[in-house]
Each structure stands twice: as C-alpha cells, then as structure tokens.
C-alpha positions in Angstrom: -31.3 121.7 21.2 -27.5 121.8 20.8 -27.2 118.5 22.7 -29.7 117.0 20.2 -27.8 117.9 17.3 -24.8 116.5 18.7 -26.3 113.1 19.3 -27.9 113.1 15.8 -24.5 113.8 14.2 -22.7 110.9 16.2 -25.6 108.5 15.1 -24.9 109.5 11.4 -21.2 108.8 11.9 -21.8 105.6 13.5 -24.2 104.5 10.7 -21.5 105.6 8.0 -18.8 103.7 9.9 -21.1 100.6 10.2 -21.7 100.7 6.6 -18.3 100.9 5.3 -17.3 98.2 7.7 -20.1 95.9 6.1 -19.2 96.8 2.7 -15.2 96.1 3.3 -16.2 92.8 5.1 -18.1 91.7 2.1 -15.1 92.4 -0.3 -12.8 90.5 1.7 -12.4 87.2 0.0 -12.7 84.1 2.1 -11.4 81.5 -0.3 -7.9 80.7 -1.2 -5.4 78.7 -3.5 -1.8 77.9 -4.2 0.1 79.0 -7.3 3.1 76.9 -8.5 6.0 77.5 -11.1 8.0 74.8 -12.6 10.8 74.6 -15.3 11.9 71.6 -17.4 15.6 72.3 -17.0 17.2 73.9 -14.0 20.7 74.2 -15.4 20.7 75.8 -19.1 23.4 76.8 -21.6 23.7 79.9 -23.5 21.3 79.8 -26.4 19.0 77.1 -24.8 15.2 77.4 -24.6 13.3 76.2 -21.5 9.6 75.7 -20.8 8.1 77.3 -17.8 4.8 76.2 -16.4 2.3 78.0 -14.3 -0.3 75.9 -12.3 -2.7 76.3 -9.5 -3.8 73.8 -6.5 -5.6 73.6 -3.2 -8.5 75.8 -4.6 -11.2 76.2 -1.7 -14.2 78.4 -0.9 -14.1 80.5 -4.1 -17.7 80.5 -5.3 -18.1 78.0 -8.2 -14.3 78.0 -8.8 -11.6 80.0 -10.4 -12.8 81.4 -13.7 -9.8 83.8 -14.6 -6.2 84.6 -13.2 -4.0 87.6 -13.8 -0.5 88.5 -12.6 2.9 89.8 -13.5 5.4 87.7 -15.1 9.0 88.7 -14.0 12.2 87.4 -15.5 15.9 88.9 -16.1 16.2 90.5 -19.3 19.9 90.2 -19.0 19.6 86.3 -19.4 16.6 85.9 -21.4 15.2 87.1 -24.8 12.1 89.5 -24.7 9.0 87.5 -23.8 6.2 87.9 -26.2 2.4 86.8 -26.2 3.5 84.2 -29.0 5.5 82.5 -26.3 2.6 81.6 -24.2 0.7 78.3 -24.8 -2.7 77.7 -22.6 -3.5 74.4 -21.2 -6.7 72.5 -21.9 -9.7 74.4 -20.6 -8.1 77.8 -20.8 -8.5 80.6 -23.2 -5.5 82.1 -25.1 -3.2 84.1 -22.7 -3.4 88.0 -23.0 0.1 89.5 -22.4 1.2 92.9 -22.3 4.9 93.8 -21.8 4.4 97.7 -22.5 4.2 98.5 -18.6 6.0 101.0 -16.6 8.5 98.4 -15.2 10.3 97.1 -18.2 11.5 94.1 -16.2 8.1 92.2 -16.7 4.8 92.0 -18.3 1.3 91.5 -17.3 -0.8 88.6 -18.1 -4.5 87.7 -17.9 -6.2 84.4 -18.7 -9.7 83.1 -18.3 -11.5 79.7 -18.8 -12.9 78.4 -21.9 -14.7 75.7 -19.9 -16.7 76.0 -16.7 -15.0 77.2 -13.4 -12.5 75.0 -12.1 -11.7 73.7 -8.5 -9.2 71.1 -9.7 -5.4 71.4 -9.3 -3.9 71.6 -12.7 -1.6 73.6 -15.0 -2.9 76.9 -16.7 -0.2 77.8 -19.3 3.4 77.4 -20.3 6.0 79.9 -21.4 9.0 79.4 -23.6 12.0 81.5 -22.8 15.4 81.6 -24.7 18.6 82.1 -22.9 20.8 85.0 -24.6 24.0 84.1 -26.3 25.8 86.5 -24.1 24.1 85.7 -20.9 26.0 85.7 -17.6 26.9 82.6 -15.9 24.7 82.8 -12.9 21.5 81.6 -11.1 18.4 83.6 -11.9 14.6 83.5 -10.8 11.6 83.6 -12.9 8.4 84.7 -10.9 4.9 85.3 -11.3 3.7 88.0 -8.8 0.6 90.0 -7.8 -1.6 86.9 -8.6 -5.0 87.5 -8.5 -7.6 84.7 -9.1 -11.5 85.3 -9.5 -14.8 83.4 -9.9 -15.8 86.4 -11.8 -17.6 87.9 -8.5 -14.9 87.7 -6.0 -11.1 88.0 -6.2 -8.5 86.0 -4.2 -4.8 86.6 -3.9 -2.1 84.3 -3.3 1.8 84.1 -2.7 4.1 84.6 -5.8 5.3 81.4 -7.5 9.1 81.2 -8.2 11.4 78.8 -10.1 15.1 78.9 -10.3 17.6 78.4 -13.1 21.2 78.3 -13.4 23.3 79.3 -16.6 26.2 77.1 -16.8 29.1 76.9 -19.4 28.9 74.5 -22.0 31.4 71.6 -21.8 33.7 71.3 -24.6 34.8 67.7 -25.4 38.5 67.4 -26.1 39.4 65.1 -28.8 40.8 61.7 -27.9 44.5 61.2 -27.7 44.2 57.6 -29.2 43.6 57.2 -32.8 42.5 53.8 -33.8 44.5 52.1 -36.5 42.1 50.5 -39.1 45.0 48.2 -40.1 45.4 47.0 -36.3 45.4 43.3 -35.8 46.8 42.6 -39.5 50.2 41.1 -39.2 53.0 41.1 -42.0 55.9 38.6 -41.9 59.2 39.9 -43.0 62.1 37.3 -43.7 65.3 38.8 -42.6 68.6 37.4 -44.1 71.5 37.8 -41.5 74.3 36.4 -44.0 73.9 32.9 -42.8 70.7 32.0 -44.7 68.8 32.2 -41.3 65.5 33.7 -41.5 63.7 35.2 -38.6 59.8 35.4 -38.7 58.8 38.5 -36.8 55.2 39.8 -37.1 55.0 43.8 -37.8 51.7 45.2 -37.0 51.3 47.6 -40.0 50.7 47.2 -43.6 52.7 50.0 -44.7 56.1 48.9 -44.6 58.7 50.5 -46.5 62.4 49.3 -46.8 64.5 52.3 -46.7 67.8 50.3 -46.1 70.3 51.1 -48.8 71.3 47.9 -51.1 74.5 46.3 -49.9 76.9 44.4 -52.2 76.6 40.7 -51.3 80.0 39.6 -49.9 82.2 37.1 -51.6 84.1 35.7 -48.8 83.4 32.2 -50.1 85.0 32.7 -53.4 88.5 33.5 -52.0 88.5 29.9 -50.1 88.4 28.1 -53.3 91.1 29.9 -55.4 94.0 29.2 -53.0 93.5 25.3 -53.2 92.9 25.3 -57.0 96.2 27.1 -57.6 98.0 24.3 -55.4 96.4 21.5 -57.2 97.3 23.0 -60.7 101.0 23.5 -59.5 101.3 20.0 -58.3 100.0 18.6 -61.6 102.4 20.7 -63.3 105.4 19.7 -61.1 104.4 15.8 -61.8 104.2 16.3 -65.4 107.7 18.0 -65.3 109.1 14.9 -63.7 107.7 12.5 -66.2 109.1 14.5 -68.9 112.5 14.3 -67.5 112.2 10.6 -67.1 111.3 10.3 -70.7 114.4 11.9 -71.9 
C-alpha cells in the first residue's frame, strides 16, 4: 500500500511538471523584430532642440503583426530638459503616445503606444520625440536609449534589444569680426595740384575723398622783386649823370 501511494504521488508531480512546462512553452514568443533610434543632429549646441525618431524593422512570426509597443525612454537630465507627453508625436497609423515620467527611476519615463490602423508587419517609424538641450549642459557625448522594449500582437508579446542614439554637445563657434573694413569710397581718386615754387604741378591720385589741408599758410616768397630793383637804380643814376653832363656843356 505504501508503495502504491508513493507511485501515485510521483505521477501527480510529473503531471504538474508537464503541465507547467507546456504552459511556459506556450508563453515563450517565437516571433522577433528590431528597434532603432535615430537623431536629426549628432552634434548640438546649448539651447538647441533635436528630433529623436523611434522605428521598428524586420518583423517576423508575430501573429498578425505588431499592434502595440511599450518601453522605457532614457536620457540624461543633466543635458536635456524634462520630456513630457506633449513632446511625443506619433507617426501615421499609430495612436497618440501615452507617456508617464512619474516612475521610481527619475532618469527615464515609460511609454506605450498602439496602432490606430490594422496590425503591421512593415518596417517604419513609430513616433518622434523633441528634446531640448539645457543652456548649462556639459560639453560631452551622451546617449538616448529606449530599453525594455515589448511588442505585442494583442495575444503574444515579443522583446528585442535596446535602441541607442548618441549625441555630442559642442561649444558654439563665435565668429570674430574681420580686421579689414571696406572703404565705401575705395576706388574714387582725387587729383591734387602741388605747387613747388617753380610753377610745376604734380598730378598724383590720392585714394580718399576726405582730404583736409592741414598745412599752415606760408608767405609767398618775393625773391624776383629784388632782382629788378638793382638794375632800375643803376639806370636812373646813369640817366641823371648824362643829364648833368649836358647841363655843364650848356653853361
């Protein structure tokens, strides 16, 4: 009798193990898909905004196709402003994204999204997120991630590897003003006649319209007048002498 009871107990245990194994095998998903994350800028400045796009690809053996997706959206809050549900925008064929950042881990929020159309087996984008870089963000590389991704056809669920996109915060280049200032009057010439005292003029172009003569006025030299005075005195004296001789002869 004792032996019979032992055999019966072992049989029940084996049946329970077989039942649990069958249930577990039915819950194990056979399908698969890939998730990807892309950004419109790989280098950003403080104060910039970037668009992050989440997509799926290579869907296979997931019932009628994917109907809903959920996951964790992770980003560095020292670099980016807090993300809200309003920052999400669904792609065509998908309902609005439900996003909750009130979770235990302050570094990320959870999202969920379902199809507004039929199930999909096609590659394509699911939603975009707008992130803004803080004005005091450190200048470094950072990663944006979607982890714990779970897709479902409303009956079975399938997981996949996390999707990652890298962004680098760089200093904004400050343009220094040029050293060369273009002269609006460049190319216009003014000819100035310079008198060197010998009535010789030199015509030399000066490339500037604003010409101011700062030379103090000088007295015009009279060297030519002296050269006529001496001969005049001699002629007058000669005439006076001749007149005197004639006067003597008359007497």
